[in-house]
VOBAVEX-612405 format. One record per residue: residue number from 1; residue in three letters; y, x, z of N, C-alpha, C, O, CB in turn. Coordinates in pm, whole numbers, plus 50000, padded with zeros to 5 digits. Glycine has a CB too. Layout:
<lokes>
i, aa, nY, nX, nZ, caY, caX, caZ, cY, cX, cZ, oY, oX, oZ, cbY, cbX, cbZ
NUM, ALA, Y, X, Z, Y, X, Z, Y, X, Z, Y, X, Z, Y, X, Z $
...
</lokes>
This chain:
<lokes>
i, aa, nY, nX, nZ, caY, caX, caZ, cY, cX, cZ, oY, oX, oZ, cbY, cbX, cbZ
1, MET, 28835, 39638, 54689, 28778, 39745, 54760, 28909, 39857, 54784, 28995, 39870, 54696, 28643, 39806, 54667 $
2, VAL, 28913, 39919, 54882, 28978, 40015, 54958, 28986, 40171, 54890, 28872, 40217, 54902, 28903, 40014, 55092 $
3, LYS, 29044, 40238, 54846, 29009, 40369, 54835, 29079, 40467, 54960, 29191, 40463, 55012, 29052, 40411, 54687 $
4, ARG, 28979, 40543, 54979, 28996, 40615, 55110, 29008, 40776, 55053, 28952, 40816, 54951, 28852, 40584, 55226 $
5, GLY, 29087, 40853, 55135, 29123, 40984, 55112, 28999, 41094, 55112, 28885, 41052, 55134, 29225, 41017, 55216 $
6, HIS, 29018, 41208, 55092, 28907, 41267, 55086, 28841, 41313, 55251, 28729, 41363, 55259, 28939, 41384, 54987 $
7, ASN, 28927, 41289, 55378, 28905, 41305, 55486, 28801, 41158, 55547, 28713, 41162, 55633, 29047, 41335, 55543 $
8, GLY, 28851, 41040, 55469, 28793, 40924, 55488, 28897, 40860, 55583, 28878, 40739, 55577, 28647, 40936, 55539 $
9, LYS, 29003, 40890, 55670, 29044, 40833, 55770, 29182, 40741, 55726, 29218, 40641, 55788, 29062, 40941, 55875 $
10, GLY, 29260, 40804, 55588, 29368, 40760, 55553, 29336, 40644, 55427, 29235, 40627, 55359, 29454, 40883, 55520 $
11, ARG, 29431, 40594, 55428, 29476, 40497, 55312, 29533, 40539, 55207, 29652, 40571, 55215, 29558, 40407, 55345 $
12, GLY, 29465, 40548, 55090, 29565, 40605, 54974, 29491, 40673, 54854, 29371, 40659, 54830, 29667, 40720, 55036 $
13, HIS, 29560, 40731, 54798, 29497, 40807, 54674, 29478, 40972, 54751, 29518, 41014, 54860, 29625, 40804, 54510 $
14, ILE, 29402, 41033, 54648, 29386, 41174, 54704, 29490, 41247, 54665, 29490, 41362, 54708, 29263, 41245, 54665 $
15, THR, 29595, 41210, 54583, 29685, 41298, 54546, 29802, 41298, 54621, 29891, 41382, 54604, 29711, 41283, 54424 $
16, GLU, 29809, 41196, 54715, 29925, 41128, 54789, 29964, 41249, 54909, 29868, 41303, 54964, 29869, 40960, 54865 $
17, THR, 30061, 41280, 54936, 30114, 41367, 55059, 30078, 41289, 55156, 30103, 41168, 55151, 30270, 41403, 55071 $
18, PRO, 30008, 41351, 55271, 30001, 41247, 55402, 30121, 41252, 55462, 30191, 41343, 55418, 29893, 41278, 55516 $
19, ASP, 30181, 41172, 55566, 30259, 41169, 55654, 30249, 41239, 55772, 30182, 41196, 55866, 30270, 41071, 55671 $
20, VAL, 30325, 41371, 55778, 30337, 41458, 55860, 30467, 41484, 55957, 30487, 41590, 56015, 30311, 41550, 55790 $
21, SER, 30562, 41356, 55966, 30669, 41367, 56027, 30613, 41365, 56177, 30684, 41429, 56255, 30770, 41260, 55983 $
22, HIS, 30537, 41324, 56216, 30499, 41299, 56365, 30458, 41423, 56428, 30449, 41428, 56550, 30383, 41195, 56383 $
23, ILE, 30430, 41528, 56353, 30397, 41687, 56384, 30511, 41722, 56454, 30609, 41698, 56384, 30375, 41792, 56253 $
24, LYS, 30543, 41773, 56568, 30660, 41858, 56608, 30609, 41994, 56653, 30500, 42000, 56709, 30744, 41790, 56724 $
25, ASN, 30682, 42107, 56633, 30661, 42223, 56695, 30777, 42285, 56740, 30848, 42347, 56660, 30594, 42302, 56619 $
26, VAL, 30810, 42274, 56875, 30948, 42302, 56940, 30962, 42473, 56944, 31074, 42523, 56950, 30955, 42228, 57112 $
27, ASP, 30847, 42552, 56939, 30877, 42694, 56952, 30894, 42761, 56812, 30910, 42881, 56792, 30763, 42763, 57033 $
28, VAL, 30887, 42646, 56701, 30904, 42705, 56555, 31027, 42680, 56479, 31011, 42574, 56419, 30799, 42654, 56469 $
29, THR, 31137, 42727, 56456, 31231, 42691, 56383, 31242, 42763, 56237, 31178, 42861, 56197, 31340, 42707, 56462 $
30, HIS, 31358, 42673, 56158, 31341, 42736, 56039, 31542, 42741, 55996, 31643, 42692, 56048, 31210, 42626, 55920 $
31, GLU, 31517, 42816, 55890, 31679, 42863, 55851, 31761, 42737, 55803, 31713, 42649, 55731, 31685, 42983, 55714 $
32, LEU, 31873, 42739, 55846, 31954, 42616, 55802, 32007, 42640, 55667, 32039, 42541, 55601, 32074, 42583, 55900 $
33, SER, 32024, 42782, 55608, 32044, 42835, 55487, 31983, 42944, 55444, 31976, 43042, 55518, 32152, 42853, 55473 $
34, ASP, 31922, 42944, 55305, 31863, 43037, 55268, 31942, 43169, 55217, 31877, 43274, 55209, 31788, 42985, 55187 $
35, VAL, 32097, 43167, 55177, 32150, 43236, 55141, 32309, 43245, 55211, 32375, 43143, 55233, 32124, 43217, 55021 $
36, ASN, 32350, 43363, 55237, 32471, 43371, 55297, 32578, 43425, 55189, 32604, 43541, 55158, 32459, 43459, 55423 $
37, VAL, 32625, 43316, 55146, 32708, 43338, 55020, 32868, 43411, 55078, 32935, 43452, 54983, 32729, 43165, 54931 $
38, PRO, 32920, 43426, 55184, 33033, 43520, 55228, 33001, 43659, 55221, 33072, 43750, 55177, 33074, 43494, 55365 $
39, ALA, 32865, 43665, 55280, 32827, 43824, 55254, 32826, 43862, 55127, 32884, 43966, 55094, 32694, 43866, 55299 $
40, ILE, 32749, 43770, 55023, 32720, 43824, 54933, 32862, 43860, 54826, 32863, 43949, 54740, 32611, 43742, 54888 $
41, LEU, 32962, 43780, 54853, 33091, 43785, 54788, 33137, 43903, 54823, 33183, 43975, 54734, 33185, 43681, 54820 $
42, LYS, 33135, 43950, 54965, 33209, 44074, 55030, 33133, 44176, 54953, 33205, 44258, 54896, 33198, 44093, 55207 $
43, PHE, 32987, 44192, 54936, 32899, 44311, 54891, 32973, 44320, 54740, 33042, 44420, 54724, 32707, 44277, 54890 $
44, VAL, 32967, 44238, 54642, 33020, 44236, 54517, 33175, 44283, 54526, 33215, 44373, 54451, 33000, 44093, 54458 $
45, GLY, 33250, 44228, 54607, 33372, 44282, 54599, 33407, 44423, 54620, 33494, 44490, 54563, 33435, 44221, 54673 $
46, GLY, 33299, 44466, 54738, 33328, 44607, 54794, 33267, 44705, 54658, 33319, 44811, 54625, 33233, 44638, 54964 $
47, LEU, 33160, 44649, 54599, 33087, 44731, 54514, 33200, 44737, 54391, 33232, 44845, 54342, 32928, 44666, 54476 $
48, THR, 33247, 44633, 54355, 33362, 44647, 54233, 33479, 44743, 54284, 33541, 44808, 54199, 33436, 44485, 54192 $
49, VAL, 33510, 44754, 54411, 33629, 44838, 54436, 33581, 44986, 54435, 33652, 45078, 54394, 33701, 44799, 54578 $
50, LEU, 33484, 44999, 54472, 33394, 45124, 54473, 33378, 45184, 54350, 33390, 45305, 54334, 33261, 45098, 54521 $
51, THR, 33352, 45108, 54265, 33338, 45110, 54085, 33446, 45184, 54048, 33443, 45293, 53991, 33349, 44954, 53995 $
52, ILE, 33556, 45115, 54085, 33673, 45146, 54020, 33745, 45293, 54084, 33822, 45375, 54035, 33767, 45013, 54035 $
53, VAL, 33693, 45284, 54191, 33757, 45408, 54253, 33702, 45547, 54189, 33767, 45646, 54156, 33725, 45407, 54416 $
54, VAL, 33562, 45524, 54182, 33474, 45640, 54141, 33538, 45660, 54011, 33603, 45763, 53993, 33305, 45613, 54135 $
55, TYR, 33525, 45557, 53906, 33584, 45573, 53782, 33769, 45653, 53786, 33810, 45743, 53711, 33575, 45403, 53721 $
56, VAL, 33812, 45615, 53846, 33961, 45655, 53881, 33950, 45808, 53933, 34049, 45875, 53903, 34033, 45549, 54008 $
57, LEU, 33861, 45867, 53996, 33841, 45956, 54063, 33757, 46062, 53917, 33810, 46169, 53887, 33759, 45899, 54213 $
58, MET, 33662, 46028, 53859, 33597, 46080, 53766, 33692, 46144, 53632, 33689, 46253, 53573, 33504, 45972, 53732 $
59, LEU, 33788, 46003, 53614, 33878, 46058, 53510, 33999, 46133, 53556, 34063, 46188, 53467, 33925, 45951, 53426 $
60, LEU, 34041, 46146, 53678, 34096, 46298, 53712, 34065, 46397, 53707, 34140, 46491, 53682, 34121, 46327, 53794 $
61, LEU, 33928, 46409, 53733, 33861, 46537, 53751, 33826, 46574, 53569, 33816, 46690, 53529, 33702, 46516, 53874 $
62, PHE, 33815, 46491, 53503, 33771, 46528, 53360, 33923, 46596, 53290, 33939, 46680, 53201, 33705, 46366, 53266 $
63, ASN, 34008, 46530, 53362, 34152, 46552, 53294, 34191, 46700, 53366, 34255, 46785, 53304, 34279, 46410, 53336 $
64, PHE, 34155, 46714, 53473, 34165, 46860, 53550, 34085, 46939, 53458, 34143, 47025, 53391, 34100, 46871, 53715 $
65, LEU, 33949, 46919, 53444, 33904, 47026, 53402, 33930, 47079, 53287, 33923, 47198, 53259, 33805, 47022, 53410 $
66, ASN, 33978, 46943, 53179, 34014, 46993, 53051, 34153, 47075, 53052, 34160, 47165, 52969, 34021, 46874, 52956 $
67, SER, 34259, 47054, 53134, 34366, 47113, 53115, 34334, 47282, 53177, 34414, 47372, 53149, 34484, 47019, 53187 $
68, ARG, 34259, 47298, 53230, 34222, 47420, 53292, 34153, 47472, 53161, 34190, 47581, 53116, 34126, 47409, 53436 $
69, GLN, 34051, 47395, 53093, 34002, 47492, 52998, 34089, 47529, 52875, 34077, 47623, 52796, 33878, 47443, 52951 $
70, ALA, 34190, 47420, 52881, 34306, 47436, 52757, 34406, 47566, 52782, 34466, 47617, 52687, 34416, 47285, 52753 $
71, GLU, 34418, 47618, 52923, 34474, 47732, 52963, 34399, 47850, 52933, 34450, 47954, 52891, 34498, 47726, 53089 $
72, LYS, 34268, 47830, 52956, 34180, 47955, 52894, 34197, 47990, 52769, 34200, 48108, 52731, 34043, 47936, 52896 $
73, GLU, 34207, 47908, 52709, 34152, 47931, 52522, 34271, 48026, 52503, 34385, 48002, 52544, 34159, 47756, 52380 $
74, PRO, 34230, 48150, 52431, 34315, 48221, 52350, 34402, 48152, 52259, 34373, 48044, 52208, 34247, 48303, 52283 $
75, THR, 34518, 48220, 52238, 34603, 48170, 52124, 34532, 48232, 51991, 34467, 48336, 51993, 34769, 48220, 52141 $
76, PRO, 34558, 48141, 51856, 34496, 48181, 51739, 34531, 48336, 51700, 34648, 48366, 51721, 34538, 48083, 51630 $
77, GLY, 34454, 48433, 51651, 34513, 48541, 51574, 34603, 48531, 51469, 34635, 48423, 51421, 34429, 48603, 51527 $
78, PRO, 34641, 48626, 51434, 34727, 48649, 51300, 34639, 48566, 51178, 34675, 48459, 51127, 34742, 48838, 51260 $
79, MET, 34515, 48641, 51145, 34415, 48605, 51048, 34361, 48448, 51084, 34282, 48410, 50997, 34291, 48720, 51054 $
80, ALA, 34380, 48364, 51172, 34341, 48254, 51165, 34382, 48160, 51072, 34500, 48167, 51040, 34354, 48220, 51259 $
81, MET, 34307, 48063, 51013, 34310, 47999, 50916, 34445, 47875, 50948, 34459, 47846, 51067, 34156, 47954, 50891 $
82, SER, 34528, 47813, 50856, 34586, 47716, 50933, 34526, 47588, 50896, 34434, 47588, 50814, 34729, 47716, 50920 $
83, GLU, 34578, 47453, 50957, 34531, 47340, 50950, 34493, 47302, 50794, 34385, 47258, 50757, 34626, 47256, 51015 $
84, GLN, 34598, 47328, 50720, 34618, 47331, 50558, 34496, 47396, 50504, 34426, 47341, 50420, 34757, 47419, 50504 $
85, GLU, 34466, 47525, 50557, 34356, 47595, 50476, 34207, 47582, 50517, 34109, 47638, 50468, 34384, 47739, 50476 $
86, ARG, 34219, 47481, 50633, 34076, 47459, 50697, 34034, 47342, 50635, 33922, 47304, 50669, 34069, 47444, 50859 $
87, LEU, 34123, 47243, 50514, 34054, 47134, 50452, 33961, 47160, 50375, 33962, 47270, 50320, 34125, 47060, 50388 $
88, PRO, 33854, 47069, 50350, 33753, 47084, 50277, 33803, 47106, 50092, 33921, 47106, 50057, 33661, 46951, 50318 $
89, PRO, 33720, 47118, 50023, 33774, 47141, 49850, 33768, 47023, 49839, 33710, 46943, 49912, 33687, 47227, 49720 $
90, GLU, 33856, 46998, 49702, 33868, 46878, 49624, 33727, 46833, 49576, 33647, 46926, 49567, 33966, 46901, 49505 $
91, PRO, 33684, 46722, 49545, 33753, 46603, 49562, 33723, 46552, 49709, 33608, 46551, 49752, 33711, 46500, 49451 $
92, ARG, 33838, 46508, 49788, 33816, 46449, 49910, 33782, 46315, 49922, 33833, 46238, 49841, 33914, 46466, 49979 $
93, LEU, 33700, 46267, 50013, 33645, 46128, 50007, 33773, 46047, 50092, 33861, 46112, 50148, 33472, 46115, 50086 $
94, GLN, 33769, 45935, 50094, 33857, 45835, 50182, 33818, 45876, 50326, 33704, 45916, 50346, 33825, 45663, 50152 $
95, SER, 33901, 45868, 50421, 33905, 45887, 50559, 33859, 46047, 50606, 33849, 46083, 50723, 33808, 45773, 50623 $
96, GLY, 33833, 46140, 50479, 33817, 46256, 50487, 33947, 46334, 50520, 34055, 46312, 50466, 33756, 46288, 50380 $
97, ARG, 33917, 46452, 50640, 34066, 46529, 50645, 34115, 46555, 50520, 34039, 46602, 50435, 34067, 46668, 50716 $
98, GLY, 34272, 46523, 50484, 34338, 46589, 50384, 34344, 46489, 50274, 34416, 46505, 50176, 34272, 46720, 50346 $
99, PHE, 34268, 46388, 50292, 34256, 46278, 50171, 34390, 46192, 50193, 34452, 46147, 50097, 34102, 46169, 50183 $
100, ALA, 34420, 46178, 50292, 34578, 46082, 50296, 34698, 46160, 50267, 34796, 46114, 50209, 34617, 46015, 50452 $
101, GLN, 34686, 46298, 50317, 34800, 46386, 50239, 34833, 46379, 50129, 34946, 46353, 50089, 34788, 46500, 50232 $
102, ASP, 34716, 46404, 50051, 34713, 46423, 49898, 34765, 46300, 49848, 34862, 46301, 49773, 34570, 46453, 49835 $
103, LEU, 34712, 46202, 49882, 34726, 46082, 49833, 34871, 46024, 49838, 34921, 45962, 49744, 34637, 46004, 49899 $
104, ALA, 34950, 46059, 49993, 35080, 46028, 50031, 35163, 46116, 49927, 35265, 46074, 49873, 35108, 46060, 50191 $
105, LYS, 35106, 46252, 49901, 35186, 46344, 49798, 35203, 46264, 49652, 35309, 46243, 49593, 35095, 46497, 49772 $
106, SER, 35086, 46231, 49617, 35045, 46187, 49452, 35162, 46054, 49435, 35237, 46037, 49339, 34834, 46117, 49430 $
107, ALA, 35151, 45952, 49582, 35224, 45823, 49561, 35370, 45872, 49576, 35455, 45793, 49534, 35180, 45699, 49672 $
108, GLY, 35410, 45977, 49622, 35563, 46022, 49625, 35634, 46002, 49743, 35755, 45980, 49748, 35644, 45954, 49527 $
109, GLU, 35550, 46011, 49848, 35605, 45977, 49980, 35634, 46106, 50079, 35559, 46204, 50086, 35501, 45877, 50048 $
110, THR, 35730, 46092, 50138, 35779, 46212, 50216, 35678, 46228, 50325, 35590, 46151, 50363, 35931, 46195, 50275 $
111, ASP, 35720, 46372, 50377, 35623, 46426, 50463, 35669, 46365, 50594, 35622, 46423, 50692, 35616, 46586, 50462 $
112, ALA, 35738, 46275, 50617, 35764, 46181, 50770, 35671, 46164, 50839, 35656, 46231, 50942, 35806, 46045, 50767 $
113, GLY, 35601, 46090, 50808, 35449, 46055, 50853, 35337, 46139, 50832, 35225, 46093, 50854, 35406, 45943, 50792 $
114, LYS, 35351, 46252, 50796, 35259, 46346, 50776, 35108, 46375, 50910, 34987, 46384, 50891, 35365, 46473, 50760 $
115, ASP, 35190, 46381, 51035, 35051, 46404, 51128, 34988, 46253, 51155, 34869, 46244, 51182, 35092, 46487, 51299 $
116, LYS, 35057, 46153, 51148, 35032, 46039, 51174, 34867, 46015, 51121, 34841, 46083, 51021, 35146, 45954, 51112 $
117, PRO, 34788, 45957, 51155, 34643, 45906, 51084, 34686, 45780, 51012, 34761, 45694, 51059, 34506, 45867, 51203 $
118, ARG, 34618, 45777, 50865, 34700, 45660, 50787, 34539, 45562, 50808, 34421, 45588, 50829, 34775, 45710, 50575 $
119, ASP, 34630, 45434, 50785, 34541, 45314, 50787, 34435, 45321, 50646, 34487, 45316, 50535, 34646, 45167, 50786 $
120, PRO, 34291, 45331, 50658, 34228, 45297, 50557, 34264, 45209, 50457, 34238, 45222, 50337, 34140, 45269, 50593 $
121, LEU, 34339, 45097, 50522, 34383, 44970, 50407, 34518, 45025, 50324, 34553, 44980, 50215, 34434, 44799, 50502 $
122, TRP, 34578, 45118, 50388, 34671, 45168, 50333, 34638, 45267, 50167, 34690, 45267, 50056, 34725, 45242, 50454 $
123, GLU, 34522, 45341, 50233, 34488, 45417, 50148, 34427, 45361, 50013, 34426, 45419, 49904, 34413, 45494, 50210 $
124, ILE, 34373, 45226, 50046, 34298, 45152, 49924, 34409, 45095, 49848, 34397, 45081, 49726, 34187, 45029, 49968 $
125, ARG, 34531, 45057, 49917, 34636, 44995, 49831, 34722, 45088, 49729, 34784, 45069, 49624, 34732, 44927, 49925 $
126, VAL, 34697, 45188, 49807, 34764, 45275, 49694, 34682, 45333, 49600, 34722, 45364, 49488, 34837, 45385, 49746 $
127, LEU, 34580, 45347, 49635, 34456, 45397, 49517, 34457, 45277, 49408, 34440, 45293, 49287, 34270, 45410, 49596 $
128, ARG, 34479, 45155, 49475, 34485, 45031, 49353, 34603, 45026, 49237, 34602, 44993, 49119, 34504, 44882, 49432 $
129, ASN, 34707, 45074, 49327, 34804, 45063, 49273, 34818, 45166, 49149, 34861, 45138, 49038, 34892, 45067, 49368 $
130, GLN, 34772, 45295, 49194, 34764, 45400, 49130, 34638, 45367, 48990, 34663, 45422, 48883, 34728, 45518, 49247 $
131, TRP, 34544, 45302, 48997, 34438, 45266, 48891, 34488, 45152, 48799, 34471, 45151, 48677, 34301, 45220, 48961 $
132, ASN, 34556, 45047, 48876, 34643, 44938, 48791, 34714, 45015, 48699, 34697, 44995, 48578, 34751, 44845, 48877 $
133, ASP, 34798, 45107, 48742, 34918, 45166, 48679, 34840, 45252, 48571, 34901, 45257, 48464, 35023, 45257, 48788 $
134, ALA, 34706, 45330, 48574, 34656, 45408, 48482, 34613, 45300, 48361, 34644, 45322, 48244, 34538, 45499, 48546 $
135, LEU, 34547, 45195, 48399, 34492, 45096, 48323, 34598, 45018, 48230, 34563, 44990, 48115, 34423, 45006, 48417 $
136, GLU, 34730, 44981, 48275, 34825, 44909, 48225, 34901, 45027, 48148, 34938, 45001, 48033, 34904, 44825, 48337 $
137, ASN, 34930, 45165, 48203, 35019, 45224, 48127, 34939, 45325, 48065, 35005, 45384, 47979, 35137, 45270, 48197 $
138, GLY, 34821, 45368, 48076, 34759, 45492, 48020, 34753, 45573, 48110, 34836, 45566, 48201, 34820, 45554, 47913 $
139, LEU, 34655, 45670, 48112, 34622, 45785, 48191, 34748, 45898, 48182, 34804, 45912, 48074, 34478, 45845, 48135 $
140, ARG, 34787, 45973, 48289, 34916, 46060, 48283, 34849, 46200, 48331, 34766, 46209, 48421, 35054, 46000, 48392 $
141, ASP, 34897, 46297, 48262, 34859, 46464, 48321, 34971, 46476, 48436, 35052, 46395, 48481, 34885, 46616, 48180 $
142, GLN, 34940, 46615, 48465, 35022, 46634, 48601, 35164, 46636, 48566, 35247, 46620, 48656, 34987, 46773, 48680 $
143, SER, 35206, 46656, 48426, 35345, 46661, 48359, 35419, 46556, 48351, 35538, 46559, 48318, 35341, 46699, 48237 $
144, GLY, 35332, 46417, 48390, 35374, 46305, 48351, 35329, 46256, 48209, 35317, 46134, 48191, 35504, 46313, 48363 $
145, GLN, 35302, 46347, 48105, 35274, 46300, 47989, 35173, 46211, 47949, 35069, 46262, 47990, 35265, 46383, 47932 $
146, THR, 35144, 46091, 47883, 35074, 46006, 47870, 34959, 46056, 47772, 34973, 46084, 47653, 35148, 45899, 47839 $
147, ILE, 34854, 46061, 47841, 34709, 46137, 47751, 34655, 46010, 47707, 34592, 46007, 47601, 34571, 46240, 47854 $
148, GLY, 34669, 45911, 47771, 34519, 45791, 47706, 34625, 45678, 47671, 34747, 45694, 47677, 34357, 45715, 47860 $
149, LEU, 34564, 45571, 47638, 34605, 45417, 47570, 34578, 45344, 47680, 34469, 45358, 47736, 34514, 45353, 47429 $
150, PRO, 34670, 45259, 47724, 34657, 45144, 47790, 34544, 45055, 47751, 34526, 45039, 47630, 34772, 45082, 47780 $
151, ILE, 34460, 44988, 47843, 34353, 44929, 47806, 34373, 44822, 47701, 34302, 44823, 47601, 34293, 44883, 47916 $
152, GLU, 34475, 44724, 47719, 34506, 44660, 47603, 34502, 44706, 47485, 34417, 44667, 47405, 34600, 44622, 47608 $
153, GLN, 34615, 44819, 47450, 34627, 44879, 47322, 34508, 44941, 47306, 34499, 44970, 47186, 34739, 44969, 47303 $
154, ALA, 34403, 44980, 47370, 34301, 45017, 47317, 34239, 44935, 47240, 34210, 44954, 47122, 34234, 45055, 47390 $
155, MET, 34206, 44788, 47339, 34133, 44714, 47281, 34170, 44646, 47169, 34081, 44595, 47101, 34098, 44648, 47354 $
156, GLN, 34305, 44632, 47129, 34379, 44572, 47033, 34331, 44669, 46894, 34290, 44619, 46789, 34551, 44572, 47080 $
157, LYS, 34342, 44786, 46915, 34319, 44884, 46801, 34168, 44877, 46734, 34150, 44898, 46615, 34345, 45034, 46860 $
158, ILE, 34049, 44839, 46842, 33949, 44843, 46793, 33927, 44726, 46722, 33850, 44727, 46626, 33869, 44874, 46872 $
159, LEU, 33994, 44610, 46759, 33994, 44475, 46699, 34056, 44484, 46544, 34008, 44435, 46442, 34085, 44371, 46798 $
160, GLU, 34185, 44565, 46559, 34226, 44600, 46408, 34133, 44653, 46306, 34109, 44610, 46193, 34325, 44697, 46408 $
161, GLY, 34085, 44755, 46370, 34027, 44852, 46271, 33863, 44798, 46255, 33837, 44680, 46273, 34042, 45025, 46335 $
162, LYS, 33796, 44861, 46233, 33652, 44836, 46190, 33549, 44844, 46321, 33431, 44815, 46308, 33609, 44953, 46074 $
163, GLY, 33590, 44876, 46417, 33503, 44881, 46512, 33534, 45030, 46607, 33641, 45092, 46601, 33356, 44869, 46438 $
164, LEU, 33433, 45063, 46679, 33450, 45202, 46709, 33361, 45302, 46647, 33244, 45282, 46616, 33441, 45218, 46840 $
165, PRO, 33444, 45434, 46629, 33407, 45518, 46531, 33286, 45575, 46557, 33250, 45601, 46672, 33497, 45609, 46506 $
166, SER, 33207, 45602, 46437, 33041, 45655, 46461, 33015, 45774, 46357, 33092, 45793, 46263, 32913, 45516, 46424 $
167, HIS, 32907, 45848, 46378, 32875, 45951, 46278, 32768, 45892, 46164, 32685, 45807, 46195, 32812, 46084, 46358 $
168, PRO, 32777, 45936, 46056, 32692, 45879, 45976, 32522, 45932, 46004, 32502, 46041, 46058, 32752, 45910, 45832 $
169, GLN, 32437, 45867, 45972, 32302, 45885, 46006, 32228, 45997, 45972, 32147, 46059, 46041, 32239, 45794, 45964 $
170, GLU, 32275, 46025, 45820, 32194, 46204, 45798, 32284, 46311, 45891, 32226, 46418, 45902, 32210, 46281, 45592 $
171, ASN, 32405, 46304, 45955, 32432, 46399, 46030, 32379, 46400, 46149, 32365, 46506, 46208, 32541, 46410, 46039 $
172, ALA, 32337, 46271, 46207, 32307, 46255, 46353, 32154, 46313, 46346, 32105, 46374, 46441, 32323, 46083, 46415 $
173, SER, 32084, 46289, 46222, 31934, 46350, 46228, 31917, 46485, 46238, 31834, 46547, 46306, 31858, 46319, 46114 $
174, ALA, 32060, 46555, 46112, 32025, 46700, 46128, 32071, 46748, 46252, 32018, 46851, 46293, 32080, 46786, 46021 $
175, ASN, 32163, 46693, 46322, 32187, 46732, 46434, 32079, 46721, 46568, 32084, 46787, 46672, 32297, 46669, 46448 $
176, LEU, 32000, 46637, 46536, 31865, 46605, 46623, 31791, 46744, 46601, 31755, 46821, 46691, 31762, 46458, 46561 $
177, ASP, 31774, 46762, 46458, 31666, 46879, 46432, 31695, 46998, 46467, 31605, 47080, 46484, 31630, 46898, 46304 $
178, ASP, 31821, 47031, 46483, 31875, 47152, 46551, 31830, 47186, 46687, 31805, 47300, 46726, 32010, 47142, 46560 $
179, TYR, 31820, 47075, 46756, 31757, 47063, 46898, 31636, 47051, 46927, 31609, 47035, 47045, 31794, 46972, 46959 $
180, ALA, 31520, 47055, 46821, 31395, 47052, 46792, 31333, 47155, 46861, 31393, 47261, 46877, 31374, 47056, 46661 $
181, ILE, 31210, 47138, 46909, 31129, 47273, 46958, 31017, 47276, 46872, 30961, 47172, 46837, 31075, 47275, 47121 $
182, ARG, 30977, 47400, 46831, 30853, 47416, 46729, 30733, 47467, 46868, 30718, 47555, 46953, 30891, 47570, 46570 $
183, MET, 30673, 47352, 46819, 30532, 47357, 46918, 30400, 47383, 46826, 30387, 47348, 46708, 30505, 47193, 47007 $
184, PRO, 30313, 47448, 46903, 30199, 47451, 46800, 30129, 47306, 46822, 30148, 47246, 46927, 30087, 47587, 46827 $
185, THR, 30053, 47255, 46725, 29970, 47144, 46693, 29849, 47176, 46764, 29816, 47290, 46796, 29948, 47121, 46542 $
186, ALA, 29775, 47055, 46791, 29662, 47053, 46847, 29564, 47081, 46734, 29466, 47147, 46767, 29642, 46929, 46920 $
187, ALA, 29572, 47046, 46617, 29491, 46998, 46502, 29466, 47163, 46466, 29356, 47201, 46427, 29579, 46882, 46372 $
188, SER, 29568, 47246, 46483, 29539, 47379, 46418, 29515, 47501, 46528, 29546, 47620, 46516, 29667, 47417, 46319 $
189, SER, 29446, 47432, 46642, 29420, 47552, 46734, 29553, 47616, 46796, 29533, 47719, 46860, 29344, 47665, 46649 $
190, GLY, 29669, 47576, 46789, 29758, 47640, 46804, 29816, 47796, 46675, 29906, 47878, 46690, 29716, 47662, 46941 $
191, ARG, 29732, 47781, 46578, 29808, 47847, 46473, 29899, 47803, 46425, 29986, 47889, 46406, 29757, 47873, 46384 $
192, MET, 29935, 47671, 46383, 30038, 47641, 46327, 30138, 47554, 46410, 30095, 47476, 46495, 30000, 47588, 46215 $
193, THR, 30283, 47570, 46382, 30351, 47482, 46483, 30453, 47400, 46406, 30482, 47438, 46293, 30423, 47567, 46600 $
194, GLU, 30507, 47295, 46454, 30575, 47171, 46399, 30691, 47148, 46498, 30699, 47197, 46610, 30473, 47037, 46389 $
195, LYS, 30777, 47069, 46440, 30932, 47058, 46517, 30893, 46931, 46577, 30843, 46838, 46514, 31094, 47050, 46412 $
196, ARG, 30919, 46933, 46715, 30901, 46786, 46791, 31044, 46769, 46895, 31090, 46846, 46979, 30732, 46786, 46900 $
197, LYS, 31084, 46651, 46856, 31217, 46627, 46944, 31166, 46584, 47119, 31109, 46477, 47143, 31317, 46474, 46858 $
198, GLU, 31189, 46658, 47198, 31182, 46648, 47318, 31301, 46671, 47404, 31291, 46661, 47526, 31093, 46717, 47345 $
</lokes>
């Protein structure tokens, strides 16, 4: 049994593409290439060159306008605050204005690199060194006197003694009674008061 196509004249299955190579139309032609690669490359190259030229021109324009504005700005008056006076109050956070100068001063560095911005890792190293020194040798006040114990000595004193100092219980309850508030009781409808620790 032979299967026939939908028109009934050809042989083969319905889904097969029929052979149309014998059909010729001399008046209709087709493109040999869908994309003109050299023209696209020329366009991309020209666009890149124009983008760079516009970028350079805009950079020159901004520099020119900034220099003109800098010339117009008046000189600060005699009452204007200096850079040091404009710093925020203590404590200054890391990477905040003035933090690195104070840290360099406490680390004993000279003012040679004062105007250069500091690396945050430098700040962390200096702070860690100061903290480790305080833990190992004890805290020091501004005059350099030791005001605390190193952590190892403090732990040794606790182990040698009877533990941490504490207050007797009767003194603690007496101290808490001093802070108690006299409040009216609900049972007396407000006529009598009692001390409550709140």
